N, C-alpha and C positions, 0 to 999 in steps of 0.2 A: 837281902831279899829281891833289889832291884832284876838280880842274876835270874831268878824265878819269873820274876815278870817278863824279862828281856826275852825269855826262852817260848815263854805263851805268845806273845806279842809277833814273835819274829813266825812261827808256825801256825797263827791267825788271822793272817793280813801283814805283817809288816813284811815279807817276804815279796809279794806284788809289789806293794808300793815302793820299797827300796830299787825291786828289778826296774821299775818306770824311771825311777830319778833317773839311774846308773845313765839305762837308753836312751834319756833323754838328754844328761851332760855328754855322752857317746853324742849324739847329732849336733847339739852347738859345736862343741869340738871338732865339727869338720871344717870349720873357717878359721881363720884368723881373729876376725871378731868377734865370735861366738865363744870363743876359749874361756875369757874372765868368767859368760855365763856357765860353760860346762864346767869348770871348775865348784861354782856355787851348789852346783845342782849334785855335784860329788857329795857336797857337804852334806846336803840335804837328807842324800839315800844312806848316810854314815846313822844323820839322826832317825830318819826311818823304820831302818833294820833293827837300831838300840835304845829307842828314848827314853827306858829311864833308867837316870842316874846321871842322864845330859846333860853340861849346862851351856847356855848359849851366851855369848860374850858379845857385848856393844862395846864398839870405836870409841873411842871418849869424842864426844860430839864440838866440843869447842876447836877442832884438827880438822872437825871434817866442814868449817864453815866455808862457803863461796866467797863470801868478802866481809869488810870489817867496820862497826858501826865506830 
């Protein structure tokens, strides 16, 4: 079922959203400092093109702490 949903999404709006994220990613990748943000834009483009059946994984928050208590 996600295949049919992804095809319908792609035809009725996903293409425009995905293209916008790819364009934003290309613009961010022009500078060295913008490359990490550009890479995230490409991940969002993939999610915008085919959202059904996709999962979003979050990193372990304990390893992301800036300070220790």
